[in-house]
MINU-206017 format. One record per residue (C-alpha): residue number from 1; x, y, z. Coordinates in steps of 0.05 Angstrom, whole numbers, plus 5000, padded with zeros to 4 digits. Example, Ala and Ser with C-alpha at 12.3 -4.5 7.8 and 13.67 -1.06 7.14 Angstrom:
<pts>
<pt gumar="1" east="5246" north="4910" up="5156"/>
<pt gumar="2" east="5273" north="4979" up="5143"/>
</pts>
This chain:
<pts>
<pt gumar="1" east="8823" north="2000" up="2259"/>
<pt gumar="2" east="8847" north="2025" up="2327"/>
<pt gumar="3" east="8916" north="2057" up="2329"/>
<pt gumar="4" east="8977" north="2026" up="2362"/>
<pt gumar="5" east="8967" north="2065" up="2426"/>
<pt gumar="6" east="8896" north="2039" up="2433"/>
<pt gumar="7" east="8919" north="1968" up="2420"/>
<pt gumar="8" east="8965" north="1970" up="2481"/>
<pt gumar="9" east="8907" north="1984" up="2527"/>
<pt gumar="10" east="8868" north="1923" up="2505"/>
<pt gumar="11" east="8868" north="1861" up="2549"/>
<pt gumar="12" east="8909" north="1810" up="2510"/>
<pt gumar="13" east="8866" north="1751" up="2535"/>
<pt gumar="14" east="8792" north="1740" up="2526"/>
<pt gumar="15" east="8752" north="1738" up="2590"/>
<pt gumar="16" east="8748" north="1668" up="2619"/>
<pt gumar="17" east="8683" north="1630" up="2613"/>
<pt gumar="18" east="8660" north="1610" up="2683"/>
<pt gumar="19" east="8649" north="1535" up="2688"/>
<pt gumar="20" east="8626" north="1483" up="2738"/>
<pt gumar="21" east="8681" north="1450" up="2778"/>
<pt gumar="22" east="8707" north="1391" up="2739"/>
<pt gumar="23" east="8700" north="1340" up="2795"/>
<pt gumar="24" east="8628" north="1360" up="2808"/>
<pt gumar="25" east="8606" north="1366" up="2735"/>
<pt gumar="26" east="8634" north="1297" up="2717"/>
<pt gumar="27" east="8576" north="1268" up="2757"/>
<pt gumar="28" east="8518" north="1312" up="2736"/>
<pt gumar="29" east="8484" north="1332" up="2671"/>
<pt gumar="30" east="8478" north="1406" up="2687"/>
<pt gumar="31" east="8509" north="1455" up="2638"/>
<pt gumar="32" east="8585" north="1459" up="2643"/>
<pt gumar="33" east="8596" north="1530" up="2616"/>
<pt gumar="34" east="8557" north="1580" up="2658"/>
<pt gumar="35" east="8558" north="1641" up="2613"/>
<pt gumar="36" east="8582" north="1712" up="2620"/>
<pt gumar="37" east="8549" north="1761" up="2667"/>
<pt gumar="38" east="8532" north="1831" up="2643"/>
<pt gumar="39" east="8597" north="1864" up="2666"/>
<pt gumar="40" east="8641" north="1810" up="2636"/>
<pt gumar="41" east="8603" north="1814" up="2570"/>
<pt gumar="42" east="8612" north="1889" up="2566"/>
<pt gumar="43" east="8686" north="1884" up="2583"/>
<pt gumar="44" east="8697" north="1830" up="2530"/>
<pt gumar="45" east="8658" north="1870" up="2478"/>
<pt gumar="46" east="8704" north="1930" up="2492"/>
<pt gumar="47" east="8763" north="1888" up="2467"/>
<pt gumar="48" east="8734" north="1891" up="2396"/>
<pt gumar="49" east="8774" north="1936" up="2349"/>
<pt gumar="50" east="8712" north="1950" up="2306"/>
<pt gumar="51" east="8750" north="1937" up="2241"/>
<pt gumar="52" east="8720" north="1972" up="2181"/>
<pt gumar="53" east="8731" north="1912" up="2135"/>
<pt gumar="54" east="8697" north="1864" up="2184"/>
<pt gumar="55" east="8743" north="1803" up="2174"/>
<pt gumar="56" east="8706" north="1763" up="2227"/>
<pt gumar="57" east="8643" north="1761" up="2184"/>
<pt gumar="58" east="8677" north="1721" up="2128"/>
<pt gumar="59" east="8684" north="1664" up="2177"/>
<pt gumar="60" east="8609" north="1663" up="2194"/>
<pt gumar="61" east="8567" north="1617" up="2149"/>
<pt gumar="62" east="8504" north="1658" up="2164"/>
<pt gumar="63" east="8539" north="1726" up="2160"/>
<pt gumar="64" east="8519" north="1753" up="2228"/>
<pt gumar="65" east="8533" north="1828" up="2234"/>
<pt gumar="66" east="8588" north="1815" up="2285"/>
<pt gumar="67" east="8622" north="1883" up="2297"/>
<pt gumar="68" east="8554" north="1918" up="2300"/>
<pt gumar="69" east="8525" north="1872" up="2353"/>
<pt gumar="70" east="8589" north="1873" up="2394"/>
<pt gumar="71" east="8590" north="1949" up="2393"/>
<pt gumar="72" east="8519" north="1949" up="2420"/>
<pt gumar="73" east="8539" north="1902" up="2476"/>
<pt gumar="74" east="8598" north="1948" up="2493"/>
<pt gumar="75" east="8548" north="2005" up="2497"/>
<pt gumar="76" east="8499" north="1963" up="2539"/>
<pt gumar="77" east="8446" north="1963" up="2484"/>
<pt gumar="78" east="8431" north="1890" up="2495"/>
<pt gumar="79" east="8363" north="1892" up="2462"/>
<pt gumar="80" east="8393" north="1922" up="2400"/>
<pt gumar="81" east="8449" north="1871" up="2400"/>
<pt gumar="82" east="8404" north="1809" up="2400"/>
<pt gumar="83" east="8359" north="1841" up="2348"/>
<pt gumar="84" east="8420" north="1853" up="2304"/>
<pt gumar="85" east="8444" north="1780" up="2313"/>
<pt gumar="86" east="8375" north="1752" up="2296"/>
<pt gumar="87" east="8373" north="1789" up="2230"/>
<pt gumar="88" east="8419" north="1733" up="2206"/>
<pt gumar="89" east="8418" north="1678" up="2259"/>
<pt gumar="90" east="8353" north="1642" up="2278"/>
<pt gumar="91" east="8386" north="1601" up="2334"/>
<pt gumar="92" east="8435" north="1646" up="2372"/>
<pt gumar="93" east="8429" north="1611" up="2439"/>
<pt gumar="94" east="8448" north="1546" up="2405"/>
<pt gumar="95" east="8505" north="1575" up="2363"/>
<pt gumar="96" east="8534" north="1612" up="2422"/>
<pt gumar="97" east="8544" north="1545" up="2455"/>
<pt gumar="98" east="8563" north="1494" up="2402"/>
<pt gumar="99" east="8593" north="1531" up="2343"/>
<pt gumar="100" east="8669" north="1522" up="2332"/>
<pt gumar="101" east="8681" north="1596" up="2333"/>
<pt gumar="102" east="8756" north="1585" up="2337"/>
<pt gumar="103" east="8754" north="1558" up="2266"/>
<pt gumar="104" east="8703" north="1607" up="2240"/>
<pt gumar="105" east="8690" north="1679" up="2261"/>
<pt gumar="106" east="8744" north="1683" up="2315"/>
<pt gumar="107" east="8795" north="1653" up="2267"/>
<pt gumar="108" east="8794" north="1718" up="2226"/>
<pt gumar="109" east="8791" north="1767" up="2284"/>
<pt gumar="110" east="8845" north="1820" up="2275"/>
<pt gumar="111" east="8858" north="1823" up="2349"/>
<pt gumar="112" east="8874" north="1749" up="2346"/>
<pt gumar="113" east="8936" north="1762" up="2303"/>
<pt gumar="114" east="8972" north="1790" up="2364"/>
<pt gumar="115" east="8929" north="1771" up="2424"/>
<pt gumar="116" east="8871" north="1724" up="2437"/>
<pt gumar="117" east="8811" north="1738" up="2391"/>
<pt gumar="118" east="8748" north="1770" up="2417"/>
<pt gumar="119" east="8701" north="1719" up="2449"/>
<pt gumar="120" east="8648" north="1727" up="2395"/>
<pt gumar="121" east="8611" north="1662" up="2411"/>
<pt gumar="122" east="8609" north="1678" up="2485"/>
<pt gumar="123" east="8580" north="1746" up="2471"/>
<pt gumar="124" east="8528" north="1716" up="2424"/>
<pt gumar="125" east="8507" north="1667" up="2478"/>
<pt gumar="126" east="8503" north="1723" up="2530"/>
<pt gumar="127" east="8456" north="1764" up="2485"/>
<pt gumar="128" east="8412" north="1703" up="2469"/>
<pt gumar="129" east="8408" north="1679" up="2541"/>
<pt gumar="130" east="8390" north="1748" up="2565"/>
<pt gumar="131" east="8333" north="1753" up="2514"/>
<pt gumar="132" east="8306" north="1684" up="2533"/>
<pt gumar="133" east="8305" north="1707" up="2606"/>
<pt gumar="134" east="8275" north="1776" up="2592"/>
<pt gumar="135" east="8225" north="1755" up="2539"/>
<pt gumar="136" east="8232" north="1744" up="2465"/>
<pt gumar="137" east="8208" north="1796" up="2415"/>
<pt gumar="138" east="8176" north="1763" up="2354"/>
<pt gumar="139" east="8204" north="1793" up="2289"/>
<pt gumar="140" east="8157" north="1821" up="2236"/>
<pt gumar="141" east="8130" north="1772" up="2184"/>
<pt gumar="142" east="8114" north="1791" up="2112"/>
<pt gumar="143" east="8042" north="1787" up="2088"/>
<pt gumar="144" east="8019" north="1716" up="2068"/>
<pt gumar="145" east="8041" north="1695" up="1998"/>
<pt gumar="146" east="7993" north="1636" up="1993"/>
<pt gumar="147" east="8051" north="1589" up="1980"/>
<pt gumar="148" east="8063" north="1526" up="2021"/>
<pt gumar="149" east="8131" north="1497" up="2037"/>
<pt gumar="150" east="8147" north="1430" up="2071"/>
<pt gumar="151" east="8211" north="1425" up="2110"/>
<pt gumar="152" east="8233" north="1353" up="2124"/>
<pt gumar="153" east="8274" north="1349" up="2187"/>
<pt gumar="154" east="8277" north="1397" up="2246"/>
<pt gumar="155" east="8351" north="1400" up="2258"/>
<pt gumar="156" east="8390" north="1466" up="2253"/>
<pt gumar="157" east="8385" north="1468" up="2177"/>
<pt gumar="158" east="8310" north="1455" up="2175"/>
<pt gumar="159" east="8295" north="1504" up="2231"/>
<pt gumar="160" east="8335" north="1559" up="2198"/>
<pt gumar="161" east="8303" north="1548" up="2130"/>
<pt gumar="162" east="8233" north="1547" up="2162"/>
<pt gumar="163" east="8246" north="1611" up="2201"/>
<pt gumar="164" east="8270" north="1649" up="2140"/>
<pt gumar="165" east="8213" north="1626" up="2096"/>
<pt gumar="166" east="8161" north="1642" up="2149"/>
<pt gumar="167" east="8188" north="1713" up="2155"/>
<pt gumar="168" east="8180" north="1720" up="2080"/>
<pt gumar="169" east="8106" north="1704" up="2087"/>
<pt gumar="170" east="8103" north="1631" up="2065"/>
<pt gumar="171" east="8062" north="1578" up="2100"/>
<pt gumar="172" east="8114" north="1529" up="2128"/>
<pt gumar="173" east="8104" north="1460" up="2158"/>
<pt gumar="174" east="8162" north="1421" up="2188"/>
<pt gumar="175" east="8157" north="1345" up="2187"/>
<pt gumar="176" east="8199" north="1313" up="2243"/>
<pt gumar="177" east="8207" north="1237" up="2249"/>
<pt gumar="178" east="8220" north="1237" up="2324"/>
<pt gumar="179" east="8171" north="1256" up="2379"/>
<pt gumar="180" east="8203" north="1324" up="2392"/>
<pt gumar="181" east="8232" north="1378" up="2346"/>
<pt gumar="182" east="8305" north="1397" up="2345"/>
<pt gumar="183" east="8340" north="1341" up="2308"/>
<pt gumar="184" east="8412" north="1330" up="2327"/>
<pt gumar="185" east="8407" north="1389" up="2376"/>
<pt gumar="186" east="8361" north="1344" up="2418"/>
<pt gumar="187" east="8385" north="1274" up="2406"/>
<pt gumar="188" east="8459" north="1284" up="2393"/>
<pt gumar="189" east="8488" north="1339" up="2436"/>
<pt gumar="190" east="8487" north="1325" up="2511"/>
<pt gumar="191" east="8448" north="1365" up="2562"/>
<pt gumar="192" east="8512" north="1388" up="2596"/>
<pt gumar="193" east="8535" north="1422" up="2532"/>
<pt gumar="194" east="8468" north="1445" up="2503"/>
<pt gumar="195" east="8409" north="1445" up="2551"/>
<pt gumar="196" east="8346" north="1418" up="2518"/>
<pt gumar="197" east="8304" north="1474" up="2547"/>
<pt gumar="198" east="8346" north="1523" up="2507"/>
<pt gumar="199" east="8333" north="1484" up="2443"/>
<pt gumar="200" east="8258" north="1481" up="2457"/>
<pt gumar="201" east="8256" north="1555" up="2472"/>
<pt gumar="202" east="8284" north="1568" up="2403"/>
<pt gumar="203" east="8233" north="1519" up="2373"/>
<pt gumar="204" east="8176" north="1557" up="2409"/>
<pt gumar="205" east="8202" north="1622" up="2379"/>
<pt gumar="206" east="8195" north="1590" up="2310"/>
<pt gumar="207" east="8122" north="1571" up="2324"/>
<pt gumar="208" east="8109" north="1644" up="2341"/>
<pt gumar="209" east="8127" north="1660" up="2269"/>
<pt gumar="210" east="8070" north="1615" up="2247"/>
<pt gumar="211" east="8111" north="1553" up="2230"/>
<pt gumar="212" east="8073" north="1487" up="2240"/>
<pt gumar="213" east="8112" north="1428" up="2267"/>
<pt gumar="214" east="8087" north="1357" up="2256"/>
<pt gumar="215" east="8125" north="1308" up="2300"/>
<pt gumar="216" east="8123" north="1232" up="2294"/>
<pt gumar="217" east="8120" north="1244" up="2219"/>
<pt gumar="218" east="8168" north="1199" up="2181"/>
<pt gumar="219" east="8172" north="1226" up="2110"/>
<pt gumar="220" east="8187" north="1166" up="2066"/>
<pt gumar="221" east="8140" north="1123" up="2107"/>
<pt gumar="222" east="8074" north="1159" up="2120"/>
<pt gumar="223" east="8082" north="1203" up="2060"/>
<pt gumar="224" east="8137" north="1214" up="2008"/>
<pt gumar="225" east="8165" north="1280" up="1982"/>
<pt gumar="226" east="8128" north="1268" up="1917"/>
<pt gumar="227" east="8062" north="1258" up="1954"/>
<pt gumar="228" east="8073" north="1322" up="1994"/>
<pt gumar="229" east="8078" north="1361" up="1929"/>
<pt gumar="230" east="8028" north="1323" up="1886"/>
<pt gumar="231" east="7974" north="1307" up="1938"/>
<pt gumar="232" east="7984" north="1353" up="1997"/>
<pt gumar="233" east="7992" north="1417" up="1956"/>
<pt gumar="234" east="8062" north="1438" up="1977"/>
<pt gumar="235" east="8094" north="1484" up="1927"/>
<pt gumar="236" east="8166" north="1468" up="1948"/>
<pt gumar="237" east="8202" north="1420" up="1995"/>
<pt gumar="238" east="8267" north="1429" up="2034"/>
<pt gumar="239" east="8303" north="1365" up="2056"/>
<pt gumar="240" east="8346" north="1374" up="2118"/>
<pt gumar="241" east="8347" north="1303" up="2146"/>
<pt gumar="242" east="8419" north="1304" up="2168"/>
<pt gumar="243" east="8469" north="1248" up="2177"/>
<pt gumar="244" east="8437" north="1198" up="2223"/>
<pt gumar="245" east="8465" north="1133" up="2195"/>
<pt gumar="246" east="8523" north="1110" up="2240"/>
<pt gumar="247" east="8587" north="1082" up="2212"/>
<pt gumar="248" east="8622" north="1022" up="2243"/>
<pt gumar="249" east="8693" north="0998" up="2237"/>
<pt gumar="250" east="8678" north="0930" up="2207"/>
<pt gumar="251" east="8721" north="0892" up="2256"/>
<pt gumar="252" east="8705" north="0824" up="2288"/>
<pt gumar="253" east="8660" north="0827" up="2349"/>
<pt gumar="254" east="8626" north="0893" up="2333"/>
<pt gumar="255" east="8557" north="0861" up="2341"/>
<pt gumar="256" east="8571" north="0839" up="2413"/>
<pt gumar="257" east="8525" north="0861" up="2470"/>
<pt gumar="258" east="8552" north="0925" up="2500"/>
<pt gumar="259" east="8573" north="0956" up="2434"/>
<pt gumar="260" east="8535" north="1020" up="2417"/>
<pt gumar="261" east="8537" north="1068" up="2360"/>
<pt gumar="262" east="8547" north="1138" up="2386"/>
<pt gumar="263" east="8479" north="1155" up="2357"/>
<pt gumar="264" east="8443" north="1103" up="2399"/>
<pt gumar="265" east="8484" north="1117" up="2461"/>
<pt gumar="266" east="8472" north="1192" up="2459"/>
<pt gumar="267" east="8399" north="1188" up="2435"/>
<pt gumar="268" east="8380" north="1141" up="2492"/>
<pt gumar="269" east="8414" north="1188" up="2541"/>
<pt gumar="270" east="8395" north="1256" up="2513"/>
<pt gumar="271" east="8328" north="1252" up="2478"/>
<pt gumar="272" east="8301" north="1192" up="2516"/>
<pt gumar="273" east="8331" north="1214" up="2583"/>
<pt gumar="274" east="8362" north="1148" up="2602"/>
<pt gumar="275" east="8404" north="1186" up="2653"/>
<pt gumar="276" east="8340" north="1196" up="2694"/>
<pt gumar="277" east="8322" north="1122" up="2695"/>
<pt gumar="278" east="8275" north="1097" up="2725"/>
<pt gumar="279" east="8238" north="1163" up="2724"/>
<pt gumar="280" east="8243" north="1156" up="2648"/>
<pt gumar="281" east="8236" north="1084" up="2627"/>
<pt gumar="282" east="8295" north="1082" up="2579"/>
<pt gumar="283" east="8348" north="1032" up="2601"/>
<pt gumar="284" east="8421" north="1040" up="2582"/>
<pt gumar="285" east="8476" north="0993" up="2605"/>
<pt gumar="286" east="8542" north="1026" up="2621"/>
<pt gumar="287" east="8596" north="0982" up="2649"/>
<pt gumar="288" east="8655" north="0999" up="2693"/>
<pt gumar="289" east="8704" north="1012" up="2637"/>
<pt gumar="290" east="8680" north="1046" up="2573"/>
<pt gumar="291" east="8719" north="1055" up="2508"/>
<pt gumar="292" east="8696" north="1108" up="2459"/>
<pt gumar="293" east="8726" north="1099" up="2389"/>
<pt gumar="294" east="8740" north="1164" up="2353"/>
<pt gumar="295" east="8769" north="1233" up="2367"/>
<pt gumar="296" east="8715" north="1283" up="2346"/>
<pt gumar="297" east="8664" north="1323" up="2386"/>
<pt gumar="298" east="8615" north="1264" up="2385"/>
<pt gumar="299" east="8668" north="1219" up="2415"/>
<pt gumar="300" east="8681" north="1271" up="2470"/>
<pt gumar="301" east="8606" north="1275" up="2483"/>
<pt gumar="302" east="8603" north="1199" up="2489"/>
<pt gumar="303" east="8662" north="1193" up="2536"/>
<pt gumar="304" east="8638" north="1250" up="2581"/>
<pt gumar="305" east="8568" north="1221" up="2582"/>
<pt gumar="306" east="8594" north="1153" up="2603"/>
<pt gumar="307" east="8627" north="1183" up="2664"/>
<pt gumar="308" east="8563" north="1218" up="2683"/>
<pt gumar="309" east="8525" north="1152" up="2676"/>
<pt gumar="310" east="8571" north="1120" up="2728"/>
<pt gumar="311" east="8630" north="1090" up="2690"/>
<pt gumar="312" east="8692" north="1082" up="2733"/>
<pt gumar="313" east="8736" north="1093" up="2672"/>
<pt gumar="314" east="8720" north="1126" up="2606"/>
<pt gumar="315" east="8771" north="1121" up="2550"/>
<pt gumar="316" east="8779" north="1158" up="2484"/>
<pt gumar="317" east="8813" north="1109" up="2435"/>
<pt gumar="318" east="8841" north="1146" up="2375"/>
<pt gumar="319" east="8892" north="1124" up="2324"/>
<pt gumar="320" east="8927" north="1191" up="2317"/>
<pt gumar="321" east="8959" north="1238" up="2367"/>
<pt gumar="322" east="8930" north="1294" up="2409"/>
<pt gumar="323" east="8949" north="1346" up="2356"/>
<pt gumar="324" east="8906" north="1311" up="2304"/>
<pt gumar="325" east="8843" north="1306" up="2347"/>
<pt gumar="326" east="8785" north="1334" up="2305"/>
<pt gumar="327" east="8746" north="1353" up="2367"/>
<pt gumar="328" east="8744" north="1426" up="2390"/>
<pt gumar="329" east="8802" north="1442" up="2436"/>
<pt gumar="330" east="8753" north="1464" up="2490"/>
<pt gumar="331" east="8715" north="1398" up="2488"/>
<pt gumar="332" east="8779" north="1357" up="2492"/>
<pt gumar="333" east="8803" north="1399" up="2550"/>
<pt gumar="334" east="8737" north="1392" up="2587"/>
<pt gumar="335" east="8740" north="1317" up="2577"/>
<pt gumar="336" east="8810" north="1312" up="2605"/>
<pt gumar="337" east="8792" north="1357" up="2665"/>
<pt gumar="338" east="8734" north="1310" up="2680"/>
<pt gumar="339" east="8778" north="1249" up="2681"/>
<pt gumar="340" east="8770" north="1219" up="2611"/>
<pt gumar="341" east="8831" north="1177" up="2594"/>
<pt gumar="342" east="8861" north="1187" up="2525"/>
<pt gumar="343" east="8890" north="1125" up="2493"/>
<pt gumar="344" east="8922" north="1156" up="2432"/>
<pt gumar="345" east="8959" north="1124" up="2373"/>
<pt gumar="346" east="8915" north="1064" up="2388"/>
<pt gumar="347" east="8860" north="1029" up="2350"/>
<pt gumar="348" east="8820" north="0964" up="2361"/>
<pt gumar="349" east="8826" north="0906" up="2313"/>
<pt gumar="350" east="8775" north="0861" up="2349"/>
<pt gumar="351" east="8723" north="0866" up="2403"/>
<pt gumar="352" east="8724" north="0807" up="2451"/>
<pt gumar="353" east="8663" north="0777" up="2485"/>
<pt gumar="354" east="8644" north="0721" up="2532"/>
<pt gumar="355" east="8600" north="0660" up="2519"/>
<pt gumar="356" east="8538" north="0701" up="2533"/>
<pt gumar="357" east="8558" north="0752" up="2479"/>
<pt gumar="358" east="8577" north="0810" up="2525"/>
<pt gumar="359" east="8639" north="0852" up="2514"/>
<pt gumar="360" east="8699" north="0833" up="2557"/>
<pt gumar="361" east="8754" north="0872" up="2523"/>
<pt gumar="362" east="8786" north="0898" up="2459"/>
<pt gumar="363" east="8846" north="0873" up="2422"/>
<pt gumar="364" east="8883" north="0936" up="2400"/>
<pt gumar="365" east="8945" north="0955" up="2362"/>
<pt gumar="366" east="8991" north="1015" up="2370"/>
<pt gumar="367" east="9006" north="1065" up="2315"/>
<pt gumar="368" east="9060" north="1114" up="2296"/>
<pt gumar="369" east="9050" north="1175" up="2252"/>
<pt gumar="370" east="9077" north="1178" up="2181"/>
<pt gumar="371" east="9071" north="1231" up="2128"/>
<pt gumar="372" east="9009" north="1277" up="2122"/>
<pt gumar="373" east="8950" north="1248" up="2084"/>
<pt gumar="374" east="8902" north="1285" up="2037"/>
<pt gumar="375" east="8869" north="1321" up="2096"/>
<pt gumar="376" east="8936" north="1348" up="2119"/>
<pt gumar="377" east="8939" north="1304" up="2181"/>
<pt gumar="378" east="8995" north="1255" up="2190"/>
<pt gumar="379" east="8976" north="1184" up="2169"/>
<pt gumar="380" east="8973" north="1131" up="2224"/>
<pt gumar="381" east="9017" north="1070" up="2211"/>
<pt gumar="382" east="9006" north="1006" up="2252"/>
<pt gumar="383" east="9066" north="0981" up="2290"/>
<pt gumar="384" east="9076" north="0906" up="2278"/>
<pt gumar="385" east="9076" north="0864" up="2342"/>
<pt gumar="386" east="9046" north="0919" up="2385"/>
<pt gumar="387" east="8979" north="0884" up="2397"/>
<pt gumar="388" east="8951" north="0884" up="2468"/>
<pt gumar="389" east="8885" north="0872" up="2504"/>
<pt gumar="390" east="8847" north="0931" up="2533"/>
<pt gumar="391" east="8802" north="0913" up="2591"/>
<pt gumar="392" east="8734" north="0945" up="2576"/>
<pt gumar="393" east="8662" north="0922" up="2581"/>
<pt gumar="394" east="8626" north="0975" up="2539"/>
<pt gumar="395" east="8646" north="1003" up="2471"/>
<pt gumar="396" east="8617" north="1065" up="2437"/>
<pt gumar="397" east="8633" north="1073" up="2363"/>
<pt gumar="398" east="8639" north="1147" up="2345"/>
<pt gumar="399" east="8676" north="1147" up="2278"/>
<pt gumar="400" east="8625" north="1186" up="2239"/>
<pt gumar="401" east="8557" north="1178" up="2205"/>
<pt gumar="402" east="8527" north="1181" up="2136"/>
<pt gumar="403" east="8463" north="1210" up="2107"/>
<pt gumar="404" east="8396" north="1185" up="2130"/>
<pt gumar="405" east="8376" north="1143" up="2069"/>
<pt gumar="406" east="8300" north="1141" up="2077"/>
<pt gumar="407" east="8279" north="1206" up="2043"/>
<pt gumar="408" east="8331" north="1205" up="1987"/>
<pt gumar="409" east="8313" north="1134" up="1968"/>
<pt gumar="410" east="8237" north="1147" up="1967"/>
<pt gumar="411" east="8239" north="1210" up="1925"/>
<pt gumar="412" east="8233" north="1202" up="1849"/>
<pt gumar="413" east="8284" north="1237" up="1806"/>
<pt gumar="414" east="8330" north="1257" up="1863"/>
<pt gumar="415" east="8404" north="1250" up="1844"/>
<pt gumar="416" east="8449" north="1220" up="1897"/>
<pt gumar="417" east="8525" north="1213" up="1900"/>
<pt gumar="418" east="8562" north="1148" up="1913"/>
<pt gumar="419" east="8558" north="1159" up="1988"/>
<pt gumar="420" east="8482" north="1168" up="1987"/>
<pt gumar="421" east="8484" north="1243" up="1997"/>
<pt gumar="422" east="8435" north="1285" up="1958"/>
<pt gumar="423" east="8468" north="1323" up="1901"/>
<pt gumar="424" east="8450" north="1396" up="1909"/>
<pt gumar="425" east="8477" north="1463" up="1884"/>
<pt gumar="426" east="8515" north="1491" up="1944"/>
<pt gumar="427" east="8500" north="1562" up="1922"/>
<pt gumar="428" east="8424" north="1552" up="1918"/>
<pt gumar="429" east="8407" north="1486" up="1951"/>
<pt gumar="430" east="8370" north="1464" up="1887"/>
<pt gumar="431" east="8368" north="1389" up="1874"/>
<pt gumar="432" east="8357" north="1351" up="1809"/>
<pt gumar="433" east="8282" north="1352" up="1823"/>
<pt gumar="434" east="8244" north="1417" up="1809"/>
<pt gumar="435" east="8217" north="1450" up="1871"/>
<pt gumar="436" east="8258" north="1406" up="1918"/>
<pt gumar="437" east="8318" north="1435" up="1955"/>
<pt gumar="438" east="8366" north="1404" up="2005"/>
<pt gumar="439" east="8422" north="1425" up="2051"/>
<pt gumar="440" east="8462" north="1409" up="2113"/>
<pt gumar="441" east="8492" north="1341" up="2129"/>
<pt gumar="442" east="8447" north="1303" up="2081"/>
<pt gumar="443" east="8484" north="1340" up="2025"/>
<pt gumar="444" east="8554" north="1353" up="2053"/>
<pt gumar="445" east="8563" north="1296" up="2101"/>
<pt gumar="446" east="8570" north="1307" up="2176"/>
<pt gumar="447" east="8592" north="1379" up="2190"/>
<pt gumar="448" east="8578" north="1434" up="2240"/>
<pt gumar="449" east="8512" north="1463" up="2265"/>
<pt gumar="450" east="8527" north="1532" up="2236"/>
<pt gumar="451" east="8545" north="1504" up="2167"/>
<pt gumar="452" east="8479" north="1468" up="2165"/>
<pt gumar="453" east="8444" north="1532" up="2185"/>
<pt gumar="454" east="8480" north="1569" up="2129"/>
<pt gumar="455" east="8454" north="1518" up="2079"/>
<pt gumar="456" east="8384" north="1527" up="2106"/>
<pt gumar="457" east="8388" north="1602" up="2097"/>
<pt gumar="458" east="8416" north="1595" up="2026"/>
<pt gumar="459" east="8360" north="1548" up="2007"/>
<pt gumar="460" east="8307" north="1593" up="2038"/>
<pt gumar="461" east="8329" north="1651" up="1994"/>
<pt gumar="462" east="8327" north="1606" up="1932"/>
<pt gumar="463" east="8260" north="1576" up="1950"/>
<pt gumar="464" east="8231" north="1646" up="1960"/>
<pt gumar="465" east="8257" north="1666" up="1891"/>
<pt gumar="466" east="8229" north="1602" up="1860"/>
<pt gumar="467" east="8160" north="1613" up="1891"/>
<pt gumar="468" east="8159" north="1686" up="1874"/>
<pt gumar="469" east="8173" north="1671" up="1800"/>
<pt gumar="470" east="8129" north="1608" up="1798"/>
</pts>
């Protein structure tokens, strides 16, 4: 590690990420964060201490060679840097944008003990964006093994698993239920946070490895996992169908017109391009005052999307305080800058509607915080007599989602837990059914993109070993 004298010469703050002006971006769907230029990237990379024990890597679920690629950026070897990243990460342009680096790699950065950590995610994005602009080099693929693998779902977990298996020489086919590949990267995360052309560029890179992608293919309907193996000749199957089943609060009035699950609200907007209506014939009704229930990244996405769709007011309604918000700090800050109103220590108890069934408001109650619960966050306690009516005409429920049930329920011999998640060995991805592996949100419940990718990589290694020994 650098000596004390060298430490004093290091800029204590990471270089700022240039962003669109908040007043302008609140009314368009263009990307908010604009990315580092070459000089800023080099200067940020030079803040890295190049620690011998590489503490940052223990926070990375896919084990990117972080100090090595940053050293290359500092030396302006950008081609070498992206090549080093892609030895471990199949989707660097995605991860550089949406990974919670502050809770992963940057959390363990030695520099962060005294100053701000190195902007690892920002440097990863710079390298990936530069390669997409300059032209992508296709990595080498091992000779064909003659083995066929089906990957169900084309989200981050499925894409990673498919990429790794293709590089190992296996014939891989991805089955995607929707009309375009990308999973939650396409339907869930807004254009202003993750441009869809970036996701599709990563998908095209996968095709160059020889991966086949079958869209509009609903496994569990047109064909089951068992049929893929017994009739279609697949030697192994990886299930990465994610968490696409929205949760609701179970309060009166939740079935009123104008109440959306976050899944529907964001899918209509992102994947089906409702924000370009009537150019794209996908209607979406956004009233003047929108309430988004929840405090995570999905809630922030919903509230920020509502503003861009023309809402006069967009509210985050969350029953804990600002300190307990599960959303990334950056996402909450961006939402506030854009004008999202935070109604904290508040939760609805009933959604009100008119005689035609349309939302007219929410009956809410105020909360105070008690002792920490099992998660370490202070428990919200309702305050008797604090009920009030919130004037809103659209409600978006963003309190989480569960596993997509279709594939688990139509696969014989697949063990599920009480929540409907597939039971799989987290160290191998192996399920109770021989030759069938699973990972990502369908196993763990809703988590991060990079954790799903890590599960895909783990399963790919195990599937390769299984096929090699079969």
